[in-house]
C-alpha positions as CSV (number, residue, x, y, z in Angstrom):
1,M,27.7,-26.3,1.1
2,L,25.3,-23.0,0.3
3,A,26.8,-19.9,-0.3
4,P,25.5,-17.1,2.3
5,I,22.7,-14.9,1.1
6,Q,23.1,-11.1,1.2
7,F,20.5,-9.2,0.8
8,H,19.5,-5.2,1.7
9,L,16.5,-4.5,3.1
10,A,14.5,-1.2,2.2
11,E,11.4,-0.7,4.3
12,G,8.5,1.1,4.4
13,L,8.1,2.9,0.8
14,A,5.7,5.4,1.5
15,P,5.1,9.0,0.2
16,Q,6.4,11.8,2.2
17,P,7.7,15.6,1.2
18,G,10.8,15.0,-0.6
19,E,10.1,11.8,-2.0
20,R,12.6,11.6,-4.8
21,S,15.3,11.7,-1.9
22,A,14.0,8.8,-0.2
23,V,13.9,7.0,-3.4
24,A,17.6,8.2,-4.2
25,R,18.7,6.7,-0.6
26,V,17.4,3.6,-1.3
27,A,18.6,3.1,-4.9
28,R,22.4,4.3,-3.2
29,V,21.8,1.5,-0.6
30,C,21.1,-1.1,-3.0
31,K,24.3,-2.5,-4.5
32,P,24.7,-3.0,-8.3
33,G,22.1,-6.1,-8.9
34,G,21.1,-6.1,-5.8
35,R,17.0,-6.7,-5.3
36,L,13.8,-4.5,-4.2
37,G,10.3,-5.8,-3.8
38,F,7.5,-4.4,-2.1
39,T,3.6,-4.2,-2.9
40,A,0.9,-1.8,-3.4
41,W,-2.9,-2.2,-3.0
42,K,-4.1,-1.0,-6.0
43,P,-7.2,1.8,-6.1
44,E,-10.7,1.4,-6.2
45,T,-10.5,-2.0,-5.1
46,G,-12.6,-3.5,-2.4
47,F,-13.7,-0.8,0.7
48,S,-10.9,1.7,-1.0
49,P,-13.5,3.6,-2.0
50,V,-15.0,4.3,1.3
51,A,-11.7,4.5,2.7
52,E,-10.9,7.4,0.2
53,K,-14.2,9.3,1.2
54,Y,-12.3,10.1,4.6
55,R,-8.8,10.5,4.0
56,P,-7.5,13.4,4.4
57,P,-5.7,15.1,0.8
58,P,-1.8,14.5,0.9
59,E,0.6,17.0,2.0
60,P,1.6,19.5,-0.4
61,E,4.5,18.2,-2.3
62,A,3.8,14.7,-0.7
63,G,2.9,12.0,-3.1
64,D,-0.3,9.9,-3.1
65,S,0.1,6.5,-1.6
66,D,-1.9,5.0,-4.3
67,D,1.1,6.1,-7.4
68,W,2.8,3.2,-5.6
69,S,0.8,0.9,-7.2
70,R,0.8,2.4,-10.9
71,E,3.5,1.3,-13.2
72,E,4.1,4.9,-15.0
73,D,5.0,6.5,-11.4
74,V,6.9,3.8,-10.2
75,R,9.0,3.8,-13.2
76,D,9.1,7.6,-13.1
77,L,10.5,7.3,-9.6
78,L,12.2,4.3,-9.6
79,G,12.9,3.4,-13.6
80,E,16.8,5.3,-13.7
81,A,18.0,3.4,-10.8
82,F,16.0,-0.4,-11.4
83,E,15.2,-2.5,-14.0
84,L,11.8,-3.4,-12.8
85,E,9.2,-6.0,-13.2
86,F,5.0,-6.0,-12.0
87,E,3.2,-8.4,-11.1
88,H,-0.8,-7.5,-11.0
89,T,-2.6,-10.0,-8.6
90,E,-6.2,-10.7,-7.8
91,W,-7.0,-11.6,-4.3
92,R,-9.4,-11.8,-1.8
93,F,-9.4,-11.4,1.9
94,A,-10.7,-14.5,3.5
95,P,-14.9,-13.9,4.1
96,E,-15.3,-12.9,7.6
97,P,-17.5,-10.6,9.4
98,A,-17.3,-7.0,8.3
99,E,-17.1,-6.1,12.1
100,T,-13.9,-8.4,12.3
101,L,-12.0,-6.9,9.6
102,W,-12.5,-3.8,10.6
103,E,-11.3,-4.3,14.3
104,R,-8.2,-6.3,12.6
105,L,-7.7,-2.9,10.2
106,T,-7.9,-0.8,13.2
107,F,-5.8,-2.4,15.3
108,A,-2.7,-3.9,12.8
109,V,-2.7,-1.8,9.8
110,G,-1.0,1.4,10.2
111,P,-2.0,3.9,7.7
112,F,-5.8,2.3,8.3
113,K,-5.4,2.8,12.1
114,V,-4.1,6.2,11.6
115,L,-6.8,7.0,9.1
116,V,-9.5,6.3,11.9
117,E,-7.8,7.8,15.1
118,S,-7.3,11.2,13.1
119,L,-11.5,11.3,12.4
120,D,-13.7,13.0,15.0
121,P,-16.2,10.7,16.5
122,D,-19.0,11.3,14.5
123,E,-16.6,10.5,11.4
124,R,-15.5,7.7,13.1
125,D,-18.9,6.1,13.4
126,Q,-20.0,7.2,10.0
127,F,-17.3,5.2,8.3
128,H,-17.4,2.5,10.5
129,Q,-21.0,2.2,9.5
130,E,-20.5,2.8,5.6
131,F,-17.1,0.2,5.7
132,V,-19.5,-2.5,7.2
133,S,-22.3,-2.0,4.7
134,C,-19.5,-2.5,1.8
135,V,-17.3,-5.2,3.2
136,D,-20.9,-7.2,4.2
137,G,-22.0,-6.2,0.4
138,F,-19.2,-8.8,-0.9
139,G,-20.8,-11.4,1.1
140,D,-19.0,-15.0,1.3
141,K,-17.0,-13.9,-1.3
142,G,-14.4,-12.5,0.9
143,V,-13.2,-8.7,-0.1
144,P,-11.2,-7.7,-3.0
145,G,-7.5,-6.8,-2.4
146,D,-5.8,-6.4,-5.7
147,Y,-2.6,-5.5,-5.5
148,V,0.7,-5.1,-7.4
149,L,3.8,-6.9,-6.3
150,V,7.0,-4.6,-8.0
151,L,10.2,-6.3,-8.0
152,G,13.5,-4.4,-8.9
153,R,17.3,-5.1,-9.6
154,S,19.5,-2.5,-9.2
155,R,21.3,-1.1,-12.2
């Protein structure tokens, strides 16, 4: 009979005011030897350059969500509490019409949905047009969606 598996789940790493205190809480709830894992989209891949134009500046003292994809930033935030490994992955969305991807992202991907909903109607239309043009530019290869997988073991 296999021994039961124990794990701790820390969900929703995201930049926020007091980022270091949030990371400290993650480290505190993870027992020594416990594991942490998350993925972060890499900036400047796929449709990110278009979305970045419409993204509001971060709140004062809040981190930048792109920091979670940068090894030096993750090591700075988590390196004292966790032994870290990084896997950089090249990935593509399945080829599909740009409108289908737009609908999926605005319905099911929280940060994208919030961004779109924060725009006034004219900005939203402009973003939509630029997004569709960008995605269509990748043709039948699919949109790149490179990301980094961060794995950590609590010290």
